[in-house]
C-alpha positions as CSV (number, residue, x, y, z in Angstrom):
1,M,99.7,-72.2,323.1
2,T,96.2,-71.7,324.4
3,S,95.2,-73.9,327.3
4,H,92.9,-76.9,326.9
5,Q,90.3,-75.3,329.2
6,D,90.2,-72.1,327.1
7,R,89.8,-74.2,323.9
8,E,87.0,-76.2,325.6
9,Q,85.3,-73.0,326.4
10,G,85.8,-71.8,322.8
11,R,87.8,-68.7,323.6
12,Y,91.4,-67.8,323.7
13,Q,91.3,-64.4,325.3
14,D,89.8,-63.6,328.7
15,Q,87.8,-60.4,328.0
16,D,89.0,-58.9,331.3
17,Q,92.6,-59.3,330.1
18,D,92.1,-57.9,326.6
19,P,95.2,-55.9,325.8
20,R,93.6,-53.8,323.1
21,V,92.7,-50.2,323.7
22,G,89.3,-49.3,322.5
23,P,88.6,-46.1,320.6
24,P,87.5,-43.0,322.5
25,K,83.8,-42.5,322.9
26,L,84.0,-38.8,322.3
27,G,87.3,-38.3,320.4
28,G,88.0,-36.2,317.5
29,E,88.1,-37.5,313.9
30,R,91.8,-38.2,313.8
31,E,92.1,-39.6,317.3
32,T,89.1,-41.9,316.5
33,L,90.5,-43.1,313.2
34,R,93.9,-43.7,314.7
35,A,92.4,-45.6,317.7
36,F,90.2,-47.8,315.5
37,L,93.1,-48.6,313.2
38,D,95.3,-49.6,316.1
39,Y,92.5,-51.6,317.6
40,H,92.2,-53.6,314.4
41,R,96.0,-54.0,314.2
42,A,95.9,-55.4,317.7
43,T,93.0,-57.7,316.8
44,L,95.0,-59.3,314.0
45,A,97.9,-59.9,316.4
46,L,95.5,-61.5,318.9
47,K,94.1,-63.8,316.3
48,C,97.6,-65.1,315.7
49,A,98.7,-65.3,319.4
50,G,100.0,-68.6,320.7
51,L,100.0,-70.4,317.4
52,T,103.0,-72.2,315.8
53,D,104.3,-71.5,312.4
54,D,102.6,-74.6,311.1
55,E,99.2,-73.5,312.6
56,L,99.7,-70.0,311.2
57,R,100.3,-71.5,307.7
58,R,97.2,-73.8,307.9
59,R,94.9,-73.2,305.0
60,S,91.2,-72.6,305.4
61,V,89.4,-74.8,302.8
62,P,90.5,-75.9,299.4
63,P,91.0,-74.3,296.9
64,S,91.6,-71.3,299.1
65,T,95.2,-70.5,300.1
66,L,94.1,-68.1,302.8
67,T,96.1,-68.4,306.1
68,L,96.6,-66.3,309.1
69,L,100.3,-65.9,308.2
70,G,99.2,-64.8,304.7
71,L,96.9,-62.2,306.2
72,V,99.8,-60.8,308.3
73,R,102.0,-60.7,305.2
74,H,99.3,-59.1,303.1
75,L,98.5,-56.4,305.7
76,A,102.3,-55.6,305.8
77,E,101.9,-54.9,302.0
78,V,98.7,-52.9,302.6
79,E,100.5,-50.7,305.2
80,R,103.4,-50.1,302.8
81,A,101.2,-49.5,299.7
82,W,98.9,-47.0,301.5
83,F,101.1,-45.1,303.8
84,R,104.8,-45.4,302.7
85,R,104.4,-45.3,299.0
86,P,102.0,-42.3,298.7
87,F,103.5,-40.2,301.5
88,E,107.2,-41.1,301.6
89,D,108.6,-43.2,298.7
90,Q,106.5,-43.8,295.6
91,N,109.1,-46.2,294.4
92,A,109.4,-48.3,297.5
93,P,109.2,-52.0,296.5
94,M,106.5,-54.2,297.9
95,V,107.6,-56.4,300.7
96,W,107.2,-59.8,299.0
97,S,107.1,-59.0,295.3
98,D,109.1,-57.0,292.8
99,E,105.8,-55.9,291.2
100,I,102.6,-54.7,292.7
101,D,101.3,-58.1,293.4
102,F,99.3,-58.3,296.6
103,Q,98.7,-62.0,296.1
104,A,102.4,-62.8,296.5
105,A,102.0,-62.2,300.3
106,Y,99.7,-65.2,300.5
107,D,102.4,-67.7,299.5
108,V,103.5,-68.7,303.0
109,R,105.1,-72.1,302.2
110,T,108.5,-71.0,303.5
111,S,107.3,-68.1,305.7
112,T,107.7,-67.9,309.4
113,R,106.0,-66.0,312.2
114,A,109.2,-64.2,312.9
115,E,109.7,-63.1,309.3
116,A,106.0,-62.1,308.7
117,F,105.6,-60.2,312.0
118,A,108.9,-58.4,311.7
119,A,107.8,-57.0,308.4
120,W,104.3,-56.2,309.5
121,E,105.4,-54.5,312.7
122,A,108.0,-52.4,310.8
123,E,105.4,-51.3,308.3
124,V,102.9,-50.5,311.0
125,E,105.5,-48.3,312.8
126,T,106.3,-46.5,309.5
127,S,102.6,-45.9,309.0
128,R,102.2,-44.5,312.5
129,R,105.2,-42.3,312.0
130,I,103.8,-40.9,308.7
131,E,100.4,-40.3,310.2
132,R,101.7,-38.6,313.3
133,A,104.0,-36.3,311.2
134,A,101.2,-35.1,309.0
135,D,99.8,-31.7,309.8
136,S,96.2,-32.9,309.2
137,L,94.1,-35.6,307.6
138,D,93.8,-33.3,304.5
139,V,97.5,-33.9,303.7
140,A,97.6,-35.5,300.2
141,G,100.0,-38.1,298.9
142,F,100.4,-39.5,295.4
143,Q,99.0,-43.1,295.2
144,P,101.1,-44.6,292.4
145,R,98.8,-47.5,292.0
146,W,95.9,-45.2,291.1
147,G,98.0,-42.5,289.5
148,E,96.4,-39.8,291.6
149,E,96.5,-38.0,294.9
150,V,94.7,-39.3,298.0
151,S,94.2,-37.7,301.4
152,L,95.6,-39.2,304.6
153,R,91.9,-39.4,305.7
154,M,91.0,-41.6,302.8
155,V,94.1,-43.8,303.4
156,M,93.3,-44.3,307.0
157,V,89.7,-45.2,306.2
158,H,90.8,-47.5,303.4
159,V,93.3,-49.3,305.6
160,L,90.8,-49.6,308.4
161,L,88.4,-51.3,306.0
162,E,91.1,-53.7,304.9
163,Y,91.7,-54.7,308.5
164,G,88.0,-55.0,309.3
165,R,87.5,-57.3,306.3
166,H,90.6,-59.4,306.9
167,N,90.0,-59.7,310.7
168,G,86.7,-61.3,309.7
169,H,88.7,-63.9,307.7
170,A,91.0,-64.3,310.7
171,D,88.0,-65.1,312.9
172,F,87.1,-68.1,310.8
173,L,90.7,-69.2,310.3
174,R,91.5,-69.2,314.0
175,E,88.4,-71.1,314.9
176,G,89.3,-73.7,312.2
177,I,92.7,-74.1,313.7
178,D,91.9,-74.7,317.4
179,G,88.2,-73.8,317.9
180,A,89.1,-70.5,319.6
181,V,86.8,-67.6,319.1
182,G,86.7,-64.1,320.5
183,A,88.7,-60.8,320.3
């Protein structure tokens, strides 16, 4: 849990102790995409740091069902749908639904931090393995959802945009839970 003093100051992460690694200032395309994606993955984890299962399940504002835990679960689905399915196993089931239903991940009534983070971390590791094994960003995989091929470059940019959008949601959700801002 965050300290009372940190909450009073409106932050939960001392900027000098930020565990995230920023992207290279002069890196190549692949190195930069990889670094930005990992930075955003780490940002999501920071947004959830120190919160209980109940706090992670706390909804934003009715009628929205958006929660931090739901975002973690959704991004596990995103990782699977955009890395594993096109490049490794087009028939891999989604994590929380038998169909391609990204909304199922947002149902967190019985979900826990342990369950959600285990799935998300496993999918992130699979995505990293797939990306590192590819000869180039031009490698193409078949995106079954679209019924056409997509490049690894397109996938990395798409997933990076997903994290950017959802980390914005996570900012508001975290602030609504305990007033913490930052990261």
